[in-house]
C-alpha positions, 0 to 999 in steps of 0.5 A: 117211734115217730119223728125219724129222718128217712132217706128210701133208695128205689121207686119200684114197689118196695121203695113205693110201700116203706115210703106209704107205710113209714110216712103215716106211721109219722116219720119224715121220708124222702125217695132217691130215684135214679131215673129222671121219671120214676117208671116200671121195668118189666111185663107181669107178675103175681100178687099173692095172699101176702102181698094183697095184705099189705095193700089192703092195710095200705087201703089199694087193695080194691084199685090193685083188683081192678086193674089186674086180674083175678088168677084162682089157678096155675097148670101146666102141661109137658106134652100131653101130661098135667105136671102141674095143677094147683088150685087156691081153692085147696086153701080150705079156710078162707077164699083165697086167689092170686091177682095177675097185674103189669108191674106198670099198674102196680107202680102206678097205685103207688106212686099216685098214693106217695104223690097224694100224700105229699112225699117228697120224692129226688130223680136221677140220682144215682146212689154209689154208697152211703157211710155212718156218719155218727148214728146217722148214714149219709148217700153217695151219689155219682155226680160227687155229691154227699146228702145230709146224714138221715135217721135211716137208710132204707135200700131198696135198689133191687138185686143189683144194688150200690148199698150193699156187698156184692153177693150170690149169682147169676142165674143161667136162664133167664126169660122174655117176656112181652105184654099183648093183647088178650087173646079172646078167641084163644083158649086161654083161661083168664083167670089161670097162669098157664104154662107149657114145658118141654124137659127144663130148658124150654118154658111157655107161660101166660098170664092174664095182668087186666088192662094197665095204664093207656090200655083200652083192653085185657093184656096177657103176659106172654112170656119164654124161657131162656138161656142169658148166654144165647140172647145174642143168637136168639136175636141173630135168628130172628122171630121167625124160626122163635115163633115156630119153635112156640107154635110147635110147643104150644099151637095156642100162643099163635093169636099171641104171637101175631102181635110180636112184630118186632124182637123190642117187644119183647124185655128180656129179664134176667134172675140173679139168686142172692141173700144177704147174710147180714141185711141192717149195717148200722142207720141201713137197713136192705129190703126186697130184693136188695136182701132176698132175690131169687127167680120168679119161678114161685111169683113171691119177689113184690109179695115179700118186698111189700112184707118187708116194707110192713115188717119194717113200719112194724119194727121200728113202731115196736122198738126205742132205737133205729138199730133196735127197730131194723134188727126187729123188722129183719126178725120178723122176716128172717125165718119166711124170707130164707123158706122161700130162698131155699123153696125157689133154689130148689124148684128153678132147676126143675123148671129152668135148667139143662137137666135132664133127670130132674124133667124127667122126675118132674113129668112122670113122679111129682106131676101125678103125686101132686095131684092128690092130697096134701099135695094139693094144699101143699102147693097152694099154700107153697104159691100163696107165699103162705108157706112158714104162716108169715103173716100172724107175726106181722099183725098182718092175720085177719081175713081181708079176702071179706073186707074185715080190718087187719092191725096196725103196724103200731 
């Protein structure tokens, strides 16, 4: 099926990737973005092998590797105990790794490709809803306007989308994020995501994210877990006591803390756990965080969104009607989505909660056992997004790490 008139709501990685894939499949695509100038929000993220497989198909993987930082290991300590030690090398069937990358870098890669493809982008358009028009669907905007009907509307507006019914719950814990110069003299592995924990209520992390747009040197994404209801207290208390707390937990962070002079350098990210039971309506599909969102504990958000975009293009290519195509796309993704929603819900309280029992089990039992096979391979599969073997059903099971071509979406 080709030649559909498709509207995509949202210019995040999910919407941009969907626009590129659907445009290349022969559809007429229009993007709508609420900001006057499309821009990314946030600091660093992890590209996993699942998301990289889609970027490879788009011809954008090498650029992502050049702008980001290769990550071979995830490492975490609670006091002197090593409680997280995940190596991608445990996936022995092929060379695997992650990429730490600034959101601005991933956005720029995809956004530039969208502009080069000549895809129409309408900015400054805030959506309030949609409505079916026969077999098609129209969009409603905050200024009172209604669009002409589209054959398909793709909702990539994220967790707080106006195009889907409210569902799920806000998570108690969020995180403060900052992008800082990589500390050349500190004891950080430039190919590892490093974390430190105190119980489950305190977590700090440092992720290498390469050199984002406008920067002249590599950066680190620094994050600090914080309950959302304590954000105002954190701001009122000031930076000095907080810096002292971070330095006490993790002295190696001093070169990073020395770069923070204003609370506005830190952005607070709020998280929600939500899964739409019905991610499709007539001529409408919700993908990425608009369908499923969770805490970033397993680092799957952007990768799941890229897989959703690929599945949508594949579903429309395989079926003879729009609604059949989007149902097929959901079938291709549902099992993997639900698996990771469950896994993230299970593991998040171990690292971000007020529980005293869970971190005790983590530090004294799970941590030591996780160093043994087969736990090493299971952890690597979980972090890489490969639990449930999601790539073969999508035709993405070729070995992109050595440049072998993968299947076409069609």
